[in-house]
C-alpha positions in Angstrom: -2.6 -40.5 -143.1 -0.9 -37.4 -144.3 -1.1 -34.5 -141.7 0.5 -32.0 -144.0 -2.2 -31.8 -146.5 -4.0 -28.5 -147.4 -7.3 -29.9 -146.1 -6.1 -30.2 -142.6 -4.6 -26.7 -142.7 -7.9 -25.3 -144.0 -9.8 -27.2 -141.3 -7.5 -25.9 -138.6 -8.0 -22.4 -139.9 -11.7 -22.8 -140.0 -11.7 -24.2 -136.4 -9.6 -21.3 -135.2 -11.8 -18.7 -136.9 -14.9 -20.3 -135.4 -13.4 -20.3 -131.9 -12.4 -16.6 -132.3 -15.9 -15.7 -133.5 -17.5 -17.6 -130.6 -15.2 -15.8 -128.1 -16.1 -12.4 -129.5 -19.8 -13.3 -129.1 -19.3 -14.4 -125.5 -17.3 -11.2 -124.7 -20.1 -9.1 -126.3 -22.8 -10.9 -124.2 -20.9 -10.4 -121.0 -20.3 -6.7 -121.8 -24.0 -6.3 -122.5 -24.8 -8.0 -119.2 -22.3 -5.7 -117.4 -24.1 -2.7 -118.8 -27.5 -4.1 -117.8 -26.3 -4.5 -114.3 -24.9 -0.9 -114.2 -28.2 0.5 -115.6 -30.0 -1.3 -112.8 -27.7 0.1 -110.1 -25.8 -3.1 -109.4 -22.1 -3.7 -109.7 -21.0 -4.4 -113.3 -18.4 -6.9 -112.2 -21.2 -9.2 -110.9 -21.9 -10.1 -114.5 -18.6 -12.1 -114.6 -19.2 -14.3 -111.6 -21.1 -17.4 -112.7 -23.8 -18.0 -110.0 -23.7 -14.6 -108.5 -24.7 -13.0 -111.8 -28.0 -15.0 -111.7 -28.6 -13.9 -108.1 -28.2 -10.3 -109.2 -30.4 -10.8 -112.2 -33.1 -12.2 -109.9 -32.8 -9.2 -107.7 -33.0 -6.8 -110.7 -36.4 -8.3 -111.7 -37.6 -8.2 -108.1 -38.0 -11.9 -107.4 -36.9 -13.8 -104.3 -33.5 -15.5 -104.2 -35.2 -18.9 -104.0 -35.6 -18.6 -107.7 -32.0 -19.7 -108.0 -33.2 -23.2 -106.9 -35.8 -23.2 -109.6 -33.2 -22.1 -112.1 -30.9 -25.0 -111.1 -33.4 -27.8 -111.2 -33.4 -29.2 -114.8 -37.2 -29.6 -115.1 -38.1 -26.1 -114.1 -35.0 -24.2 -115.4 -36.3 -23.5 -118.9 -39.7 -22.2 -117.6 -38.2 -20.0 -114.9 -35.4 -18.9 -117.3 -37.8 -17.7 -119.9 -39.9 -16.1 -117.1 -36.8 -14.4 -115.8 -36.0 -13.0 -119.3 -39.6 -11.8 -119.6 -39.4 -10.0 -116.3 -36.0 -8.5 -117.3 -37.4 -7.1 -120.5 -40.4 -5.7 -118.6 -38.1 -4.1 -116.0 -36.6 -2.1 -118.9 -40.0 -1.2 -120.3 -39.8 -3.6 -123.3 -42.6 -5.7 -124.7 -43.2 -9.5 -125.1 -41.6 -9.3 -128.5 -38.3 -8.2 -126.9 -38.6 -11.2 -124.6 -38.9 -13.5 -127.6 -35.8 -11.9 -128.9 -34.0 -12.4 -125.6 -34.9 -16.1 -125.6 -34.2 -16.9 -129.3 -31.3 -14.5 -130.1 -29.7 -13.7 -126.7 -26.3 -12.7 -128.2 -28.0 -9.9 -130.1 -30.7 -8.7 -127.7 -28.6 -8.7 -124.5 -26.1 -6.2 -125.9 -29.0 -4.2 -127.4 -30.6 -4.0 -123.9 -27.3 -3.1 -122.3 -25.9 -0.6 -124.8 -29.2 0.7 -126.1 -31.3 3.5 -124.9 -33.5 1.4 -122.6 -33.7 2.7 -119.1 -34.2 0.6 -116.0 -37.7 1.3 -114.6 -37.6 -1.0 -111.6 -38.6 -4.6 -111.0 -41.1 -5.6 -113.7 -42.0 -2.0 -114.2 -44.7 -2.6 -116.8 -46.7 -4.8 -114.4 -46.1 -2.4 -111.5 -47.2 0.7 -113.4 -50.4 -1.0 -114.6 -51.5 -2.0 -111.1 -55.1 -2.9 -110.4 -58.0 -1.2 -112.1 -58.9 2.0 -110.3 -56.5 1.6 -107.4 -53.4 -0.3 -106.6 -55.1 -2.2 -103.7 -56.5 -5.6 -104.6 -58.5 -5.8 -101.4 -60.4 -2.5 -101.8 -61.5 -1.1 -98.4 -61.2 -4.5 -96.8 -57.4 -4.7 -96.8 -56.4 -7.1 -94.1 -52.8 -5.9 -94.2 -53.4 -2.1 -94.1 -55.1 0.4 -92.0 -58.3 -1.6 -91.6 -56.7 -4.3 -89.5 -58.9 -4.8 -86.4 -55.9 -6.1 -84.4 -53.9 -2.8 -84.8 -56.6 -0.6 -83.4 -56.9 0.4 -79.7 -60.0 -0.9 -78.0 -62.9 1.5 -77.8 -64.9 1.9 -74.6 -68.6 1.6 -74.7 -70.6 4.8 -74.3 -73.1 4.9 -71.4 
């Protein structure tokens, strides 16, 4: 086999070009993730640390750290990963369409979220702003965790 042919040189050039393009995409994604973290008030360098960046992302969307376990298990990882991206887009005030973009075209939508004009509104801000109809209390006046707790009231003495 002749290794000095023009085909092998062209193939090597194509492989090198593909590798450089892929490296640029990865750098752009990490730069976008860095900016997302900075917008959310987290350290930007956390985007570069492999597992810690997922922990910070879970904190940004306001979910408990136990989600890391669900993101590691192969059966639940796709579901919780898509859910995490949905909560991330809602935390920046974006719609479900943006979530679909994050899932399907992450190398485009992550830098758009980081470098774009989107502002961090808080953990899952769209859900938090909608609240419950009329009030933000799902229990109404019978809230067992609020001021109507019978165990937090001093006893009353009977009147004679």
